[in-house]
N, C-alpha and C positions, 0 to 999 in steps of 0.2 A: 740379243741375250734377253729382252724382256719376252720375245715370243717363247724363249726356251722355258725361263721361269713360269710364265703364264700354263705350259704346257706339263710342267711337272706339278702344277697346284691342281689343274685340271684330274689328271691321272690319281693323285693323292684323293681328292674329293671321290673320284669313282670308285677307288678301291674301298674307301669307306662306306660307301652307300653299298656295293655289291656285298662287300662284308658283312654288314650291319643293317641292315635292309628292316623295315617294318615285317616283311614274309618269314623272318628268320623265328622258326618255332622255339630256340633255344634261348630266345630274350637276346638280350646284348651281348655284343661279344667285347673282349676286351681291347679292339681295335677302336669301339667308339668311345672311350673314356666318360660313358656317359653315368657310370656310377660315382656316387663321393668318395671321399677317401677316409673320414670318419677324422679329419682332424679339426673338424668345425662341429660344435654342438649340435647345429641345424642339420649336419649329415645324416644323424640317426633316423631324424623325423624321414627326411626325402628319402633315405632309403626304406622303409617300413612300406612307403607310399608305392615306390618304384617294386619292390617287391611282389605285391599285389596286380602292378601293373605287368609283370613281365612273368609272373608265376615261377620266381626263382627261389626256390626254398635255400639254397645253400647261401645265398647272400642275406636272409633271414636268419639264419644260423650264426651268421659271420657280425652281425651287428648284435648280437644278444650276448650278455655275461656267460662264458661257458662253465659248466660246474669244475671244480679242482678240488679234491680231496685233501691235495698236498698243501693249499693254502690257508694259510692261518686264518684270514677273513674271507667271506663271501664262498665259502666252499660248495655251496648248492647252486652258485650260479643265480641266473636269472630267474626271476617268480614273477608271475601275473596274478592280479588278485580280481575276482570276479565284484560284482554289484552282489550285496545282501540278498536282491532278490533273484539271482541268478544262483546265487550258493547251493539252493537246493538239488538242483538237477544238475549244474556243471561243477559243483564242488565250490571251497574257499578260494583255492588257489591253485596252479597250475607251474610245474617247476620246467625245467629249461625244456626236457625230454618230452613232457605232456604237451608242453604248448607248441614245439615245432612239429609234431605229431599231428597235432590238431590243425594246424595251420598248412600243413602236408595235404591233409585231407581236402581243406576248402580249396586248395590249389590245382589238386587234381580232379575236382568235381565239380567246381561252377562253370557255368555256361557264362555266365556274365556276372561281371566283377567289376566293383569302382570302390575305392577309399577315398578320403580326404580327411587330415591333419591338420585344420584351419585354427590359426591364433584364437584362443580363449576371450569371449568377451567379458568373462567373469573375472578374472584374475589381469590387472594391468601390465605385469612384467611378463615378457616371453621367457626367460629364463630366470632362475631364483638359486642363488650357491647353497647348498646345504651341508651340515657340518658332520651327519653321519646317516649311515644305509643300514636298516636292519640292526639296530643298536651299536652300530660298527662305527669309528672314527672312520670318515670317508675325505680325501683332500682333493680337492678339483672335482667336486661330484657337484651336480646341479639338477635341477626338477624344473619341468615343465607342464603345465595345463593346456589341453587343446580341446578342442569341439573336434568330434569325429562323426564325420556322415559316412556311411556304406550301404551298399546294394550287394546283395549277392544271391542268383539265382543258382538253384540246386534242383533239377527235375521241375516239379510242378510248383515249387515251393518258392518266393522269394523272402530274403528277410533283410529288413532294413533297421538301420539304427541311427540315432542321432542325440548323442550325450557329449558327456567328456571323459576324456582320458589326461589321466597324469602319468608322466613319463621320469623316470631319476635315471641318469646316465654319470658315468665316470671313466676312469681311466683304463684302458683295455692292458690286464696283466701281461698280455702275449705280444702286445705291438704298443711300445709306448711313444706318446706322442696320439695317440688315437683312443677315440670313445666307444664305448658299446651301452647299451640299456641292460641295467642292474636289478630294477624293476617296473612293473606296469600296473596301473590300478585304473580299474573301469569304476567311474564316480556316476553316482546318481543324484543330478542336480535337480529334477522338479519336484 
């Protein structure tokens, strides 16, 4: 009986390895259970890192609040706000579609890419509850400030960054019990 159980375990591990190996250009497959389920606040941060690691724009779109004109609040969905220094060339903010399009461009064109979102040394709490987002009341909404580090090589250019970002998350209106990112703010801290 033990031998039979061991054979079943080895077969399942082999299937998982063959299905979800590192050589898979599509990134992680569903059998890997590698993607967090967004039931924990920290899942949203981990998914952002995994999106860049696996170049998976669909998971990126899933973790952001989608626009919905039928909704009374947060009709525009996710918004990304740039640092004041970048606002001239990149604009003050990007909406859901603009941010997804820009991220798709990075994922499609970068030869080398890494991004890390580390707990901030500037603020003491990892998550802080917020009562409103975009001037609207928001239940079970949270904010986190993270140090980001990234390096992206596109052609002969390498872009690097090391600063702070603030994400505000809240309940996913389409999936009760799950979180999505409502807002991102690139903060200038020096």
